[in-house]
Backbone as CSV, one residue per row, in Angstrom:
resi,resn,N_x,N_y,N_z,CA_x,CA_y,CA_z,C_x,C_y,C_z
1,MET,43.283,78.314,38.825,43.602,78.828,40.156,44.983,79.471,40.149
2,SER,45.097,80.544,40.848,46.397,81.183,40.944,47.251,80.454,41.978
3,LYS,48.535,80.704,41.919,49.467,80.025,42.817,49.211,80.402,44.274
4,SER,48.859,81.668,44.550,48.610,82.099,45.920,47.397,81.408,46.518
5,THR,46.379,81.112,45.704,45.196,80.406,46.189,45.542,78.983,46.576
6,ILE,46.388,78.324,45.791,46.801,76.955,46.099,47.636,76.928,47.370
7,VAL,48.539,77.854,47.531,49.385,77.899,48.725,48.539,78.137,49.970
8,SER,47.607,79.073,49.908,46.791,79.371,51.086,45.896,78.193,51.445
9,ALA,45.387,77.471,50.449,44.576,76.291,50.727,45.421,75.215,51.399
10,HIS,46.653,75.079,50.970,47.554,74.095,51.576,47.891,74.478,53.021
11,LEU,48.025,75.765,53.284,48.352,76.209,54.632,47.214,75.951,55.605
12,TYR,45.979,75.968,55.134,44.847,75.652,55.996,44.831,74.176,56.382
13,ASP,45.478,73.320,55.599,45.590,71.897,55.948,46.637,71.655,57.023
14,VAL,47.563,72.574,57.208,48.622,72.423,58.215,48.049,72.601,59.612
15,ILE,47.261,73.643,59.825,46.696,73.927,61.141,45.301,73.316,61.207
16,LYS,45.118,72.353,62.115,43.818,71.693,62.242,42.864,72.518,63.094
17,LYS,43.297,72.878,64.312,42.421,73.648,65.193,43.237,74.250,66.326
18,PRO,42.762,75.338,66.908,43.417,75.871,68.105,42.998,75.050,69.323
19,LEU,43.898,74.884,70.262,43.573,74.211,71.512,43.185,75.284,72.512
20,ILE,41.933,75.261,72.939,41.409,76.307,73.807,41.064,75.698,75.158
21,THR,41.886,76.016,76.159,41.664,75.589,77.537,41.994,76.765,78.442
22,GLU,41.767,76.595,79.727,42.130,77.651,80.672,43.633,77.903,80.646
23,LYS,44.396,76.834,80.538,45.850,76.961,80.528,46.340,77.718,79.288
24,THR,45.764,77.433,78.124,46.199,78.131,76.920,45.782,79.603,76.930
25,TYR,44.631,79.923,77.532,44.248,81.329,77.671,45.237,82.075,78.564
26,LYS,45.674,81.439,79.647,46.657,82.060,80.537,47.979,82.271,79.802
27,MET,48.402,81.278,79.009,49.639,81.415,78.233,49.519,82.532,77.204
28,ALA,48.351,82.677,76.607,48.148,83.733,75.611,48.240,85.107,76.262
29,ASP,47.686,85.246,77.468,47.714,86.542,78.147,49.093,86.867,78.712
30,ASP,49.706,85.902,79.387,50.955,86.159,80.088,52.184,86.094,79.182
31,ASP,52.282,85.052,78.357,53.507,84.788,77.603,53.402,85.087,76.114
32,ASN,52.231,85.560,75.650,52.020,85.868,74.238,52.231,84.631,73.361
33,LYS,51.612,83.507,73.769,51.721,82.246,73.037,50.351,81.792,72.569
34,ALA,50.349,80.950,71.538,49.130,80.312,71.054,49.441,78.842,70.804
35,ILE,48.472,77.967,71.089,48.665,76.530,70.936,47.704,76.026,69.862
36,PHE,48.226,75.246,68.920,47.422,74.681,67.841,47.680,73.190,67.728
37,GLU,46.659,72.459,67.294,46.865,71.085,66.857,47.156,71.172,65.364
38,VAL,48.247,70.527,64.936,48.693,70.640,63.552,48.784,69.256,62.919
39,ALA,48.978,69.229,61.621,49.139,67.970,60.895,50.382,67.244,61.408
40,ILE,50.317,65.935,61.470,51.390,65.136,62.055,52.694,65.259,61.260
41,ASP,52.604,65.564,59.964,53.811,65.680,59.139,54.265,67.123,58.937
42,ALA,53.663,68.073,59.645,54.009,69.493,59.500,55.358,69.787,60.149
43,THR,56.142,70.618,59.495,57.442,71.023,60.027,57.322,72.408,60.661
44,LYS,58.327,72.783,61.448,58.301,74.082,62.114,58.241,75.251,61.132
45,PRO,59.060,75.267,60.067,58.959,76.386,59.112,57.593,76.455,58.426
46,LEU,57.003,75.308,58.135,55.694,75.287,57.495,54.608,75.787,58.449
47,ILE,54.697,75.410,59.725,53.741,75.888,60.726,53.861,77.399,60.886
48,LYS,55.087,77.896,60.937,55.316,79.340,61.067,54.728,80.091,59.877
49,GLU,54.951,79.593,58.673,54.418,80.225,57.470,52.892,80.231,57.482
50,ALA,52.293,79.121,57.918,50.831,79.019,57.935,50.220,79.994,58.930
51,VAL,50.775,80.084,60.134,50.229,80.989,61.151,50.378,82.439,60.706
52,GLU,51.529,82.788,60.157,51.740,84.164,59.701,50.793,84.528,58.560
53,ALA,50.529,83.589,57.660,49.660,83.888,56.517,48.190,83.937,56.920
54,ILE,47.749,83.021,57.763,46.330,82.937,58.101,45.911,84.032,59.074
55,PHE,46.715,84.275,60.109,46.321,85.212,61.166,46.962,86.588,61.046
56,ASN,47.827,86.820,60.068,48.503,88.107,59.848,49.233,88.585,61.103
57,VAL,50.065,87.709,61.665,50.874,88.043,62.837,52.323,87.685,62.540
58,LYS,53.220,88.173,63.373,54.648,87.857,63.264,54.975,86.792,64.301
59,VAL,55.557,85.664,63.876,55.898,84.545,64.760,57.390,84.599,65.064
60,GLU,57.731,84.537,66.361,59.132,84.500,66.760,59.677,83.090,66.785
61,LYS,58.900,82.165,67.383,59.422,80.821,67.586,58.284,79.811,67.553
62,VAL,58.610,78.578,67.117,57.643,77.481,67.083,58.252,76.284,67.810
63,ASN,57.522,75.767,68.795,57.907,74.537,69.476,56.849,73.488,69.173
64,THR,57.275,72.257,68.922,56.322,71.198,68.618,56.513,70.024,69.563
65,LEU,55.422,69.268,69.732,55.498,68.026,70.495,54.484,67.053,69.927
66,VAL,54.819,65.757,70.014,53.935,64.710,69.515,53.446,63.908,70.705
67,SER,52.123,63.849,70.866,51.512,63.027,71.907,51.136,61.698,71.270
68,LYS,51.740,60.635,71.748,51.463,59.313,71.204,50.088,58.853,71.662
69,GLY,49.359,58.210,70.769,48.023,57.728,71.077,48.054,56.559,72.050
70,LYS,47.068,56.513,72.927,46.985,55.448,73.924,46.424,54.177,73.301
71,THR,46.803,53.031,73.879,46.174,51.766,73.541,45.042,51.555,74.528
72,LYS,43.838,51.365,74.026,42.655,51.216,74.870,41.907,49.948,74.486
73,LYS,41.078,49.486,75.417,40.202,48.352,75.145,38.755,48.829,75.151
74,PHE,37.984,48.308,74.221,36.556,48.600,74.165,35.835,47.299,73.848
75,ARG,35.032,46.842,74.796,34.317,45.571,74.669,35.252,44.416,74.350
76,GLY,36.402,44.417,74.989,37.352,43.323,74.827,38.237,43.411,73.605
77,MET,38.041,44.415,72.761,38.865,44.553,71.561,39.868,45.678,71.778
78,LYS,41.096,45.428,71.384,42.127,46.448,71.531,42.059,47.429,70.375
79,GLY,42.313,48.659,70.712,42.355,49.712,69.705,43.408,50.730,70.094
80,LYS,43.711,51.648,69.198,44.712,52.669,69.474,44.178,54.020,69.011
81,ARG,44.320,55.015,69.868,43.949,56.366,69.490,45.027,56.951,68.584
82,LYS,44.655,57.982,67.847,45.600,58.599,66.920,46.667,59.392,67.657
83,ASP,47.844,59.487,67.045,48.887,60.378,67.537,48.482,61.806,67.191
84,ARG,48.841,62.745,68.080,48.528,64.159,67.870,49.805,64.966,67.922
85,LYS,49.873,65.994,67.100,51.009,66.908,67.125,50.497,68.284,67.506
86,LYS,51.145,68.897,68.503,50.779,70.236,68.950,51.918,71.188,68.618
87,ALA,51.565,72.424,68.364,52.552,73.464,68.105,52.298,74.616,69.060
88,MET,53.342,75.014,69.787,53.274,76.186,70.654,53.953,77.332,69.910
89,ILE,53.186,78.350,69.616,53.649,79.477,68.814,53.944,80.651,69.740
90,VAL,55.153,81.178,69.688,55.503,82.389,70.431,55.386,83.549,69.451
91,LEU,54.481,84.466,69.753,54.239,85.609,68.881,55.169,86.767,69.224
92,ALA,55.457,87.586,68.231,56.287,88.768,68.444,55.533,89.764,69.333
93,GLU,56.282,90.636,69.963,55.710,91.639,70.866,54.712,92.507,70.116
94,GLY,53.539,92.682,70.704,52.509,93.511,70.097,51.539,92.753,69.209
95,ASN,51.794,91.491,68.930,50.892,90.672,68.118,50.055,89.781,69.026
96,SER,48.832,89.485,68.596,47.984,88.560,69.342,46.990,87.932,68.389
97,ILE,46.471,86.780,68.797,45.451,86.079,68.028,44.214,86.005,68.892
98,ASP,43.082,86.463,68.350,41.820,86.443,69.093,40.986,85.261,68.600
99,PHE,40.810,84.254,69.461,40.045,83.057,69.082,38.556,83.237,69.321
100,ALA,38.156,84.265,70.034,36.740,84.459,70.361,35.930,84.888,69.137
101,SER,36.559,85.542,68.189,35.804,86.022,67.037,35.855,85.049,65.882
């Protein structure tokens, strides 16, 4: 395998999935932003590199947040949901990501 193939495969592990809701569609149209669920150990520079390589866009800024998993009960047993990390990507002017295709 060439080095570029290994790097691109690793970048696909950083971004898990796009978060698609009415609110994120409005942010994409109005503010030129995209929201992704990313790996919990992903850093901002790594997220920026992954988005630029996968979607061929220019990223201006990356904001991240970690949503802590809730403690829930199911049939009397306690459990905990997983922690999630989200990344809000601000794209450069003139760039966009189309999730419909």
